[in-house]
C-alpha positions as CSV (number, residue, x, y, z in Angstrom):
1,M,78.3,44.4,-62.2
2,G,77.1,44.1,-65.9
3,D,74.5,42.6,-68.3
4,R,74.3,39.3,-66.6
5,G,72.3,36.4,-68.3
6,G,72.6,39.1,-71.9
7,H,69.1,40.2,-71.2
8,M,69.8,44.1,-72.3
9,R,71.6,43.0,-74.9
10,R,68.9,40.7,-76.0
11,A,66.7,43.6,-76.1
12,L,68.6,46.3,-77.8
13,A,68.9,43.5,-80.6
14,S,66.1,44.1,-80.8
15,F,65.8,47.5,-80.9
16,P,64.6,49.1,-84.6
17,L,67.6,50.9,-85.2
18,P,70.8,48.6,-85.1
19,K,73.0,51.3,-85.5
20,V,72.0,53.6,-82.3
21,A,71.6,49.9,-80.6
22,E,75.9,49.6,-81.5
23,R,76.4,52.9,-80.6
24,I,75.2,52.3,-77.4
25,I,76.6,48.6,-76.6
26,A,80.4,50.1,-77.8
27,R,79.6,53.0,-74.8
28,Y,78.6,51.6,-72.3
29,Y,79.3,47.7,-72.3
30,V,82.1,46.3,-70.9
31,E,82.5,42.3,-71.3
32,G,83.3,40.7,-67.9
33,G,81.7,43.8,-66.2
34,I,83.2,45.9,-64.4
35,S,84.5,45.7,-60.7
36,P,82.2,47.7,-57.5
37,T,84.8,50.1,-57.2
38,T,85.0,51.4,-60.7
39,P,82.7,54.3,-62.0
40,F,80.2,53.9,-64.2
41,A,80.2,55.8,-67.8
42,P,79.1,58.7,-67.6
43,T,75.1,59.3,-69.2
44,H,74.2,62.7,-70.4
45,R,72.3,65.4,-68.4
46,P,69.1,66.0,-68.2
47,E,68.4,69.2,-71.1
48,I,65.6,71.1,-72.2
49,Q,66.8,70.5,-75.7
50,P,69.3,67.0,-75.4
51,S,71.2,66.1,-77.6
52,A,70.2,62.9,-80.4
53,D,72.5,60.8,-78.4
54,A,70.7,61.6,-75.1
55,L,68.0,60.7,-76.5
56,D,69.3,57.5,-78.5
57,L,69.7,56.9,-74.8
58,L,66.5,57.5,-73.4
59,V,64.5,56.3,-75.8
60,A,66.7,52.7,-76.5
61,G,66.1,52.6,-72.6
62,N,62.3,52.5,-72.2
63,F,62.2,50.7,-75.4
64,V,64.8,47.9,-73.0
65,E,62.3,48.1,-70.4
66,I,59.3,47.6,-72.1
67,F,60.8,44.6,-74.2
68,L,62.4,43.0,-70.9
69,A,58.7,43.5,-69.6
70,R,56.9,41.7,-72.2
71,Q,58.8,38.9,-72.0
72,G,57.3,35.7,-71.4
73,H,53.2,36.9,-70.9
74,N,51.1,38.2,-73.1
75,N,49.1,40.8,-70.8
76,P,49.3,44.6,-70.9
77,I,52.0,46.2,-69.3
78,G,53.1,49.9,-68.7
79,I,55.1,52.7,-67.2
80,N,54.7,54.2,-63.9
81,Y,55.7,57.7,-64.2
82,L,54.3,59.2,-60.2
83,E,56.7,61.8,-59.9
84,K,56.5,65.0,-60.6
85,F,56.5,65.0,-64.7
86,K,60.2,66.0,-65.4
87,F,61.9,66.6,-69.0
88,P,64.0,63.7,-69.2
89,T,60.7,61.8,-69.0
90,S,58.6,63.0,-71.4
91,P,59.7,61.4,-74.7
92,P,59.2,57.6,-72.9
93,S,56.0,59.0,-71.8
94,S,54.2,59.3,-75.0
95,G,54.0,55.7,-75.5
96,P,57.1,53.4,-74.7
97,C,57.1,51.0,-78.1
98,S,55.0,53.3,-80.5
99,R,54.7,56.9,-80.0
100,A,57.4,57.3,-78.4
101,W,59.4,56.0,-81.1
102,L,57.3,58.0,-83.8
103,T,58.4,61.3,-81.2
104,F,62.2,60.5,-81.2
105,S,62.1,60.1,-85.2
106,W,60.0,63.4,-85.5
107,A,62.6,64.9,-82.9
108,R,65.4,63.8,-84.9
109,A,64.1,65.0,-88.5
110,S,63.8,68.2,-87.0
111,R,67.3,68.4,-85.7
112,A,68.7,67.1,-89.0
113,S,66.3,69.9,-90.8
114,S,67.0,72.8,-88.8
115,R,71.0,71.4,-89.2
116,R,70.2,72.1,-92.5
117,S,69.3,75.7,-92.5
């Protein structure tokens, strides 16, 4: 198991915050993949106030999905959130490529300013 073909890494290479992409790859990418019996690295559990790392992973993951879905055509794309609305889906639901990015940036800036106070 792994990133066969390097598609996720290619998408992360286009992510607007390269340091975030580098941290995600360093944390989760395993050269050559993992065996079927090896557990996946744990991710963050959903929280009302997610950590900056959890938001990084959430927004980058949605960016990768949109980036890959747009490959090879000029048609519109969308994300189907036909489920009960849950807080882990709220940041990306505000517009994965543009508005979510602003939401993400605002959340990080808000966290940084609240830590300073």
